[in-house]
Backbone as JSON Lines, residues from 0, in Angstrom:
{"i":0,"aa":"X","n":[12.55,-5.69,43.51],"ca":[11.86,-6.31,44.8],"c":[12.18,-4.99,45.71]}
{"i":1,"aa":"X","n":[13.3,-4.75,46.37],"ca":[13.34,-3.83,47.14],"c":[13.72,-2.37,46.51]}
{"i":2,"aa":"X","n":[13.14,-1.37,46.6],"ca":[13.51,-0.01,45.85],"c":[14.62,0.55,46.79]}
{"i":3,"aa":"X","n":[15.85,0.12,46.52],"ca":[16.84,0.7,47.21],"c":[17.84,1.58,46.57]}
{"i":4,"aa":"X","n":[18.17,2.62,46.7],"ca":[18.97,3.58,45.61],"c":[20.28,3.67,46.02]}
{"i":5,"aa":"X","n":[21.48,4.03,45.54],"ca":[22.93,3.99,45.71],"c":[22.75,4.74,47.01]}
{"i":6,"aa":"X","n":[22.31,5.92,47.42],"ca":[22.67,6.67,48.76],"c":[21.89,5.91,49.97]}
{"i":7,"aa":"X","n":[20.87,5.09,49.76],"ca":[20.21,4.07,50.83],"c":[21.6,3.01,50.97]}
{"i":8,"aa":"X","n":[22.13,2.41,50.02],"ca":[23.19,1.5,50.32],"c":[24.38,1.98,50.88]}
{"i":9,"aa":"X","n":[24.68,3.23,50.68],"ca":[25.8,3.89,51.19],"c":[25.68,4.12,52.68]}
{"i":10,"aa":"X","n":[24.18,4.42,53.08],"ca":[24.08,4.78,54.34],"c":[24.01,3.56,55.21]}
{"i":11,"aa":"X","n":[23.58,2.3,54.68],"ca":[23.53,1.07,55.36],"c":[24.92,0.39,55.49]}
{"i":12,"aa":"X","n":[25.82,0.56,54.58],"ca":[27.27,0.51,54.67],"c":[27.95,1.18,55.61]}
{"i":13,"aa":"X","n":[27.62,2.41,55.95],"ca":[28.49,3.0,56.71],"c":[27.83,2.75,58.31]}
{"i":14,"aa":"X","n":[26.66,2.57,58.28],"ca":[26.04,1.88,59.57],"c":[26.47,0.37,60.01]}
{"i":15,"aa":"X","n":[26.51,-0.18,59.05],"ca":[27.05,-1.65,59.22],"c":[28.54,-1.5,59.76]}
{"i":16,"aa":"X","n":[29.56,-0.77,59.04],"ca":[31.0,-0.74,59.26],"c":[30.99,-0.01,60.79]}
{"i":17,"aa":"X","n":[30.17,0.91,61.39],"ca":[30.21,1.68,62.61],"c":[29.83,0.27,63.56]}
{"i":18,"aa":"X","n":[28.43,-0.27,63.26],"ca":[28.19,-1.4,64.26],"c":[28.87,-2.57,64.47]}
{"i":19,"aa":"X","n":[29.43,-3.16,63.2],"ca":[30.19,-4.32,63.32],"c":[31.49,-4.08,63.35]}
{"i":20,"aa":"X","n":[32.16,-3.11,62.68],"ca":[33.46,-2.89,63.13],"c":[34.24,-3.4,61.72]}
{"i":21,"aa":"X","n":[35.44,-2.67,61.26],"ca":[36.14,-3.22,60.17],"c":[36.76,-4.45,60.3]}
{"i":22,"aa":"X","n":[36.99,-5.21,61.1],"ca":[37.52,-6.75,61.02],"c":[36.55,-7.6,60.91]}
{"i":23,"aa":"X","n":[35.07,-7.43,61.66],"ca":[34.26,-8.39,61.12],"c":[33.35,-8.45,59.76]}
{"i":24,"aa":"X","n":[33.5,-7.06,59.36],"ca":[32.49,-6.77,58.26],"c":[32.71,-7.64,57.32]}
{"i":25,"aa":"X","n":[33.76,-8.06,56.5],"ca":[33.88,-9.12,55.41],"c":[33.35,-10.57,56.05]}
{"i":26,"aa":"X","n":[33.44,-10.72,56.68],"ca":[33.02,-12.07,57.58],"c":[31.52,-12.13,57.33]}
{"i":27,"aa":"X","n":[30.89,-10.93,57.64],"ca":[29.27,-10.89,57.94],"c":[28.69,-10.83,56.59]}
{"i":28,"aa":"X","n":[29.7,-9.75,55.56],"ca":[28.98,-10.04,54.42],"c":[28.99,-11.31,53.47]}
{"i":29,"aa":"X","n":[30.17,-12.23,53.9],"ca":[30.53,-13.25,53.27],"c":[29.11,-14.42,53.81]}
{"i":30,"aa":"X","n":[28.66,-14.21,55.2],"ca":[27.62,-15.31,55.75],"c":[26.23,-14.73,54.96]}
{"i":31,"aa":"X","n":[26.15,-13.48,54.92],"ca":[24.98,-12.95,54.43],"c":[24.88,-13.13,53.07]}
{"i":32,"aa":"X","n":[25.96,-13.22,51.93],"ca":[25.82,-13.82,50.64],"c":[25.46,-15.12,50.63]}
{"i":33,"aa":"X","n":[26.36,-16.1,51.48],"ca":[25.88,-17.64,51.42],"c":[24.33,-17.71,51.83]}
{"i":34,"aa":"X","n":[24.02,-16.95,52.89],"ca":[22.51,-17.11,53.36],"c":[21.66,-16.65,51.91]}
{"i":35,"aa":"X","n":[21.9,-15.47,51.18],"ca":[21.05,-15.25,50.32],"c":[21.19,-16.19,49.19]}
{"i":36,"aa":"X","n":[22.22,-16.84,48.75],"ca":[22.33,-17.84,48.0],"c":[21.32,-19.17,48.22]}
{"i":37,"aa":"X","n":[21.42,-19.55,49.48],"ca":[20.72,-20.49,49.91],"c":[19.19,-20.35,49.76]}
{"i":38,"aa":"X","n":[18.63,-19.16,50.22],"ca":[17.17,-18.91,49.92],"c":[16.89,-18.79,48.53]}
{"i":39,"aa":"X","n":[17.94,-18.07,47.63],"ca":[17.26,-18.37,46.21],"c":[17.09,-19.77,45.95]}
{"i":40,"aa":"X","n":[18.11,-20.62,46.03],"ca":[18.31,-21.88,45.75],"c":[16.91,-22.77,46.05]}
{"i":41,"aa":"X","n":[16.48,-22.3,47.32],"ca":[15.18,-23.12,47.89],"c":[13.99,-22.34,47.14]}
{"i":42,"aa":"X","n":[14.05,-21.1,46.69],"ca":[13.03,-20.58,46.14],"c":[12.83,-21.11,44.47]}
{"i":43,"aa":"X","n":[14.09,-21.12,44.1],"ca":[14.02,-21.94,42.79],"c":[13.79,-23.36,42.76]}
{"i":44,"aa":"X","n":[14.01,-24.22,43.56],"ca":[13.59,-25.58,43.64],"c":[12.07,-25.54,43.93]}
{"i":45,"aa":"X","n":[11.4,-24.59,44.76],"ca":[10.1,-24.59,45.22],"c":[9.23,-24.45,43.94]}
{"i":46,"aa":"X","n":[9.92,-23.15,42.81],"ca":[9.35,-22.74,42.04],"c":[9.22,-24.16,40.72]}
{"i":47,"aa":"X","n":[10.25,-24.72,40.72],"ca":[10.18,-25.94,39.74],"c":[9.27,-26.79,40.22]}
{"i":48,"aa":"X","n":[9.4,-27.14,41.33],"ca":[8.44,-28.2,41.77],"c":[6.92,-27.92,41.54]}
{"i":49,"aa":"X","n":[6.38,-26.47,41.59],"ca":[5.2,-25.82,41.65],"c":[5.0,-26.12,39.95]}
{"i":50,"aa":"X","n":[5.73,-25.76,39.17],"ca":[5.51,-25.75,37.62],"c":[5.79,-27.27,37.18]}
{"i":51,"aa":"X","n":[6.22,-28.39,37.81],"ca":[6.09,-29.81,37.47],"c":[4.94,-30.01,37.91]}
{"i":52,"aa":"X","n":[4.23,-29.74,39.06],"ca":[2.8,-30.32,39.44],"c":[1.59,-29.46,38.64]}
{"i":53,"aa":"X","n":[1.84,-28.32,38.19],"ca":[0.91,-27.43,37.27],"c":[0.83,-28.49,36.05]}
{"i":54,"aa":"X","n":[2.25,-28.79,35.39],"ca":[2.08,-29.3,34.08],"c":[1.46,-30.76,34.2]}
{"i":55,"aa":"X","n":[1.66,-31.56,35.19],"ca":[1.06,-32.8,35.11],"c":[-0.49,-32.47,35.48]}
{"i":56,"aa":"X","n":[-0.92,-31.54,36.06],"ca":[-2.68,-31.59,36.14],"c":[-3.2,-30.85,34.85]}
{"i":57,"aa":"X","n":[-2.41,-30.59,33.95],"ca":[-2.87,-29.55,32.82],"c":[-3.17,-28.03,32.79]}
{"i":58,"aa":"X","n":[-2.57,-27.53,33.97],"ca":[-2.64,-25.98,34.01],"c":[-2.4,-25.18,32.99]}
{"i":59,"aa":"X","n":[-0.99,-25.87,32.76],"ca":[-0.35,-25.18,31.61],"c":[-1.17,-24.68,30.35]}
{"i":60,"aa":"X","n":[-1.94,-25.94,30.01],"ca":[-2.73,-25.63,28.9],"c":[-3.75,-24.73,29.0]}
{"i":61,"aa":"X","n":[-4.32,-24.94,30.23],"ca":[-5.11,-23.66,30.62],"c":[-4.9,-22.19,30.66]}
{"i":62,"aa":"X","n":[-3.46,-22.28,31.19],"ca":[-2.99,-20.91,31.12],"c":[-2.67,-20.39,29.58]}
{"i":63,"aa":"X","n":[-2.21,-21.4,28.76],"ca":[-1.9,-20.99,27.65],"c":[-3.24,-20.39,26.52]}
{"i":64,"aa":"X","n":[-4.46,-21.3,26.93],"ca":[-5.74,-20.73,26.24],"c":[-6.19,-19.39,26.92]}
{"i":65,"aa":"X","n":[-5.83,-19.17,28.37],"ca":[-6.22,-17.79,29.01],"c":[-5.51,-16.85,28.61]}
{"i":66,"aa":"X","n":[-4.29,-16.92,28.33],"ca":[-3.29,-15.92,27.69],"c":[-3.67,-15.49,26.21]}
{"i":67,"aa":"X","n":[-4.26,-16.61,25.81],"ca":[-4.55,-16.47,24.09],"c":[-5.87,-15.81,24.03]}
{"i":68,"aa":"X","n":[-6.74,-16.04,25.07],"ca":[-7.97,-15.19,25.06],"c":[-7.87,-14.1,25.66]}
{"i":69,"aa":"X","n":[-6.87,-13.35,26.61],"ca":[-6.95,-12.21,27.04],"c":[-5.6,-11.32,26.17]}
{"i":70,"aa":"X","n":[-5.35,-11.68,24.98],"ca":[-3.92,-10.88,24.25],"c":[-5.04,-10.12,23.36]}
{"i":71,"aa":"X","n":[-5.15,-8.71,24.18],"ca":[-5.88,-7.81,23.52],"c":[-4.93,-6.99,22.43]}
{"i":72,"aa":"X","n":[-3.47,-7.19,22.57],"ca":[-2.72,-6.45,21.56],"c":[-3.07,-6.73,20.17]}
{"i":73,"aa":"X","n":[-3.37,-8.18,19.74],"ca":[-3.61,-8.24,18.35],"c":[-5.21,-7.48,17.88]}
{"i":74,"aa":"X","n":[-5.93,-7.47,18.88],"ca":[-7.27,-6.87,18.56],"c":[-6.97,-5.36,18.51]}
{"i":75,"aa":"X","n":[-6.17,-4.74,19.29],"ca":[-6.06,-3.33,19.16],"c":[-5.14,-3.02,17.98]}
{"i":76,"aa":"X","n":[-4.28,-3.77,17.38],"ca":[-3.48,-3.59,16.1],"c":[-4.47,-3.78,15.25]}
{"i":77,"aa":"X","n":[-5.56,-4.69,15.11],"ca":[-6.44,-4.85,14.35],"c":[-7.62,-3.73,14.03]}
{"i":78,"aa":"X","n":[-7.86,-3.26,15.29],"ca":[-8.72,-2.11,15.28],"c":[-8.06,-0.71,14.43]}
{"i":79,"aa":"X","n":[-6.79,-0.67,14.79],"ca":[-6.11,0.51,14.04],"c":[-5.82,0.3,12.42]}
{"i":80,"aa":"X","n":[-6.07,-0.81,12.16],"ca":[-6.05,-1.07,10.68],"c":[-7.33,-2.07,10.17]}
{"i":81,"aa":"X","n":[-8.11,-1.26,9.69],"ca":[-9.38,-2.19,9.37],"c":[-9.27,-3.2,8.27]}
{"i":82,"aa":"X","n":[-8.3,-2.97,7.39],"ca":[-7.91,-3.93,6.45],"c":[-7.56,-5.17,6.86]}
{"i":83,"aa":"X","n":[-6.42,-5.15,7.83],"ca":[-6.11,-6.24,8.33],"c":[-7.05,-6.78,9.25]}
{"i":84,"aa":"X","n":[-8.03,-6.18,9.99],"ca":[-8.88,-6.83,10.96],"c":[-9.9,-7.58,9.93]}
{"i":85,"aa":"X","n":[-10.18,-7.25,8.71],"ca":[-11.37,-7.82,7.79],"c":[-10.41,-9.05,7.19]}
{"i":86,"aa":"X","n":[-9.13,-9.0,6.92],"ca":[-8.44,-10.14,6.42],"c":[-8.61,-10.71,7.46]}
{"i":87,"aa":"X","n":[-8.03,-10.85,8.69],"ca":[-7.72,-11.96,9.87],"c":[-9.48,-12.4,9.95]}
{"i":88,"aa":"X","n":[-10.38,-11.71,9.99],"ca":[-11.56,-12.18,10.51],"c":[-12.09,-13.24,9.15]}
{"i":89,"aa":"X","n":[-11.83,-12.95,7.97],"ca":[-12.1,-13.87,6.87],"c":[-11.18,-15.16,7.09]}
{"i":90,"aa":"X","n":[-9.82,-14.9,7.52],"ca":[-9.16,-16.36,7.7],"c":[-9.58,-16.94,8.73]}
{"i":91,"aa":"X","n":[-9.77,-16.37,10.04],"ca":[-10.46,-17.19,11.21],"c":[-11.74,-17.83,10.68]}
{"i":92,"aa":"X","n":[-12.73,-17.24,10.02],"ca":[-14.01,-17.53,9.63],"c":[-13.91,-18.76,8.62]}
{"i":93,"aa":"X","n":[-12.73,-18.68,7.71],"ca":[-12.45,-19.88,6.61],"c":[-11.77,-21.01,7.43]}
{"i":94,"aa":"X","n":[-10.83,-20.89,8.5],"ca":[-10.42,-21.74,9.03],"c":[-11.48,-22.57,10.27]}
{"i":95,"aa":"X","n":[-12.21,-21.88,10.76],"ca":[-13.23,-22.26,11.78],"c":[-14.08,-23.31,10.84]}
{"i":96,"aa":"X","n":[-14.59,-22.61,9.69],"ca":[-15.51,-23.37,9.04],"c":[-15.12,-24.87,8.32]}
{"i":97,"aa":"X","n":[-13.6,-24.83,8.4],"ca":[-13.17,-26.14,7.61],"c":[-12.91,-27.09,9.01]}
{"i":98,"aa":"X","n":[-12.91,-26.63,10.04],"ca":[-12.72,-27.54,11.03],"c":[-13.42,-28.94,11.15]}
{"i":99,"aa":"X","n":[-14.77,-28.81,11.07],"ca":[-15.85,-29.66,11.13],"c":[-15.82,-30.65,9.87]}
{"i":100,"aa":"X","n":[-14.87,-30.42,8.66],"ca":[-14.82,-31.04,7.58],"c":[-13.9,-32.26,7.63]}
{"i":101,"aa":"X","n":[-14.05,-33.41,7.42],"ca":[-13.33,-34.48,7.89],"c":[-12.7,-35.1,6.52]}
{"i":102,"aa":"X","n":[-13.06,-34.37,5.45],"ca":[-12.39,-34.74,4.08],"c":[-12.82,-35.99,3.48]}
{"i":103,"aa":"X","n":[-13.68,-36.7,4.03],"ca":[-14.24,-37.85,3.41],"c":[-15.09,-37.58,2.48]}
{"i":104,"aa":"X","n":[-15.68,-38.94,1.67],"ca":[-16.5,-38.47,0.74],"c":[-18.1,-38.76,1.43]}
{"i":105,"aa":"X","n":[-18.93,-37.78,0.95],"ca":[-20.56,-37.71,1.19],"c":[-21.13,-38.25,0.08]}
{"i":106,"aa":"X","n":[-22.14,-39.2,0.19],"ca":[-23.25,-39.63,-0.69],"c":[-22.3,-39.97,-2.35]}
{"i":107,"aa":"X","n":[-21.18,-40.68,-2.01],"ca":[-20.07,-41.12,-3.12],"c":[-19.64,-40.14,-4.06]}
{"i":108,"aa":"X","n":[-19.96,-39.02,-3.47],"ca":[-19.37,-37.58,-4.54],"c":[-18.28,-37.38,-3.84]}
{"i":109,"aa":"X","n":[-16.81,-37.07,-4.6],"ca":[-15.84,-36.55,-4.46],"c":[-15.45,-35.33,-3.64]}
{"i":110,"aa":"X","n":[-14.78,-35.0,-2.76],"ca":[-14.64,-33.78,-2.15],"c":[-13.84,-32.87,-3.27]}
{"i":111,"aa":"X","n":[-13.3,-33.39,-4.25],"ca":[-12.51,-32.54,-5.2],"c":[-13.3,-32.39,-6.43]}
{"i":112,"aa":"X","n":[-14.81,-32.62,-6.7],"ca":[-15.5,-32.27,-7.64],"c":[-16.01,-30.9,-7.38]}
{"i":113,"aa":"X","n":[-16.07,-30.17,-8.34],"ca":[-16.43,-28.9,-8.67],"c":[-18.06,-28.9,-9.12]}
{"i":114,"aa":"X","n":[-18.93,-28.07,-8.53],"ca":[-20.38,-28.08,-9.18],"c":[-20.29,-27.82,-10.46]}
{"i":115,"aa":"X","n":[-21.24,-28.12,-11.02],"ca":[-21.58,-28.17,-12.47],"c":[-22.19,-26.66,-12.57]}
{"i":116,"aa":"X","n":[-21.84,-25.93,-13.47],"ca":[-22.77,-24.48,-13.65],"c":[-24.04,-24.43,-14.24]}
{"i":117,"aa":"X","n":[-24.74,-23.74,-13.73],"ca":[-26.26,-23.76,-14.2],"c":[-26.56,-23.82,-15.46]}
{"i":118,"aa":"X","n":[-27.41,-24.77,-15.68],"ca":[-27.9,-24.85,-17.36],"c":[-29.43,-24.85,-17.07]}
{"i":119,"aa":"X","n":[-30.28,-24.41,-17.94],"ca":[-31.49,-24.54,-17.82],"c":[-32.21,-25.77,-18.46]}
{"i":120,"aa":"X","n":[-33.44,-26.09,-18.04],"ca":[-33.98,-27.5,-18.29],"c":[-34.3,-27.59,-19.8]}
{"i":121,"aa":"X","n":[-34.3,-28.8,-20.16],"ca":[-34.45,-28.95,-21.33],"c":[-36.03,-28.73,-21.84]}
{"i":122,"aa":"X","n":[-36.01,-27.97,-23.09],"ca":[-37.28,-27.55,-23.6],"c":[-37.6,-26.24,-23.11]}
{"i":123,"aa":"X","n":[-36.86,-25.53,-22.11],"ca":[-37.23,-24.4,-21.62],"c":[-36.88,-23.27,-22.58]}
{"i":124,"aa":"X","n":[-37.69,-22.14,-22.93],"ca":[-37.28,-21.03,-23.52],"c":[-37.08,-19.91,-22.8]}
{"i":125,"aa":"X","n":[-36.79,-18.88,-23.32],"ca":[-36.69,-17.56,-22.75],"c":[-37.83,-16.92,-22.63]}
{"i":126,"aa":"X","n":[-38.08,-16.12,-21.59],"ca":[-39.59,-15.58,-21.55],"c":[-39.48,-14.22,-22.36]}
{"i":127,"aa":"X","n":[-40.45,-14.1,-23.01],"ca":[-40.48,-12.89,-23.91],"c":[-40.77,-11.42,-23.15]}
{"i":128,"aa":"X","n":[-40.09,-10.53,-23.72],"ca":[-39.92,-9.36,-23.14],"c":[-41.27,-8.56,-23.32]}
{"i":129,"aa":"X","n":[-41.43,-7.84,-22.43],"ca":[-43.14,-7.34,-22.69],"c":[-42.72,-5.62,-22.5]}
{"i":130,"aa":"X","n":[-43.03,-4.85,-23.56],"ca":[-42.99,-3.29,-23.25],"c":[-43.42,-2.81,-22.09]}
{"i":131,"aa":"X","n":[-42.97,-1.87,-21.35],"ca":[-43.18,-1.25,-20.37],"c":[-44.9,-0.46,-20.35]}
{"i":132,"aa":"X","n":[-45.35,-0.48,-19.46],"ca":[-46.99,0.32,-19.69],"c":[-46.6,1.56,-19.55]}
{"i":133,"aa":"X","n":[-47.41,2.49,-20.38],"ca":[-46.99,3.95,-20.16],"c":[-47.39,4.33,-18.75]}
{"i":134,"aa":"X","n":[-46.67,5.26,-18.28],"ca":[-46.66,5.88,-17.02],"c":[-48.05,6.71,-16.86]}
{"i":135,"aa":"X","n":[-48.66,6.3,-16.01],"ca":[-50.16,6.75,-15.43],"c":[-49.84,8.29,-15.03]}
{"i":136,"aa":"X","n":[-51.07,9.38,-15.35],"ca":[-50.55,10.61,-14.91],"c":[-51.12,10.75,-13.5]}
{"i":137,"aa":"X","n":[-50.58,11.11,-12.83],"ca":[-50.79,11.26,-11.23],"c":[-51.19,12.5,-10.73]}
{"i":138,"aa":"X","n":[-51.09,13.58,-11.73],"ca":[-51.68,15.06,-11.26],"c":[-53.34,15.01,-11.34]}
{"i":139,"aa":"X","n":[-53.78,15.65,-10.35],"ca":[-55.24,15.56,-10.39],"c":[-55.95,16.41,-11.4]}
{"i":140,"aa":"X","n":[-57.14,15.86,-11.84],"ca":[-57.77,16.47,-13.07],"c":[-58.31,17.9,-12.36]}
{"i":141,"aa":"X","n":[-58.4,19.02,-13.16],"ca":[-59.05,20.26,-12.85],"c":[-60.19,20.11,-12.56]}
{"i":142,"aa":"X","n":[-60.79,19.44,-13.22],"ca":[-62.59,19.03,-12.98],"c":[-62.97,18.37,-11.81]}
{"i":143,"aa":"X","n":[-62.37,17.75,-10.84],"ca":[-62.59,17.01,-10.14],"c":[-62.24,17.71,-8.91]}
{"i":144,"aa":"X","n":[-62.87,17.52,-7.76],"ca":[-62.94,18.27,-6.36],"c":[-62.09,17.29,-5.44]}
{"i":145,"aa":"X","n":[-61.01,17.85,-4.99],"ca":[-60.47,17.42,-3.89],"c":[-60.53,17.77,-2.89]}
{"i":146,"aa":"X","n":[-60.93,17.2,-1.98],"ca":[-61.23,18.07,-0.34],"c":[-60.49,17.35,0.66]}
{"i":147,"aa":"X","n":[-60.06,18.16,1.43],"ca":[-59.07,17.68,2.68],"c":[-60.03,18.11,3.87]}
{"i":148,"aa":"X","n":[-60.07,17.23,4.83],"ca":[-60.84,17.41,5.72],"c":[-59.92,17.69,7.02]}
{"i":149,"aa":"X","n":[-60.44,18.7,7.89],"ca":[-59.16,18.84,8.95],"c":[-59.28,17.76,9.84]}
{"i":150,"aa":"X","n":[-57.92,17.5,10.56],"ca":[-57.64,16.72,11.47],"c":[-57.66,17.6,12.91]}
{"i":151,"aa":"X","n":[-58.45,17.18,13.75],"ca":[-58.45,17.72,15.2],"c":[-57.49,16.9,16.16]}
{"i":152,"aa":"X","n":[-56.77,17.77,16.65],"ca":[-55.78,17.07,17.74],"c":[-55.86,17.46,19.03]}
{"i":153,"aa":"X","n":[-56.12,16.37,19.81],"ca":[-56.61,16.97,21.39],"c":[-55.73,17.66,22.4]}
{"i":154,"aa":"X","n":[-56.35,18.6,22.75],"ca":[-55.48,19.56,23.45],"c":[-55.17,19.08,24.86]}
{"i":155,"aa":"X","n":[-53.68,19.3,25.06],"ca":[-53.09,19.07,26.35],"c":[-54.02,19.5,27.65]}
{"i":156,"aa":"X","n":[-54.18,19.01,28.94],"ca":[-54.75,19.14,29.94],"c":[-56.46,18.81,29.77]}
{"i":157,"aa":"X","n":[-56.93,18.68,28.8],"ca":[-58.26,18.07,28.38],"c":[-58.31,16.71,28.23]}
{"i":158,"aa":"X","n":[-59.61,16.2,28.76],"ca":[-59.59,14.89,28.24],"c":[-60.81,14.37,27.69]}
{"i":159,"aa":"X","n":[-60.83,13.56,26.72],"ca":[-62.2,13.36,25.77],"c":[-62.95,12.48,26.45]}
{"i":160,"aa":"X","n":[-62.71,11.93,27.67],"ca":[-63.85,10.92,28.33],"c":[-64.75,11.63,28.98]}
């Protein structure tokens, strides 16, 4: 609370010895200690009263949620290790996906049944394989004329209107 070092305490002690005197100095320190103890007791009582009032209003739950939301240390650790980040993301997605499931039966089906593997319909046959068509020749014939028309681009600074 107070940033007082050893040298500062020594100076305060010497000044107190000179001002108060050696006979009354122990009495003064005793009184100062009693006052400090009373102040600490009052502060402790005030803090417990405020904590009890906060617990009654549900503020502690909000505080826990806020701390959980602002806990960046877990996110920083996951950013440095992409494998653990992926694992925790999958775990979070799996648990959040299961939150809405009540475990009851829907449409008379049991939740413990596994789906049947895919089977072709009765009477279905496999399609016949067709040989691929020969590749078309994409090179232009020597006797055909291929003409390219030049493209004109507008010059900057001139307008066509």
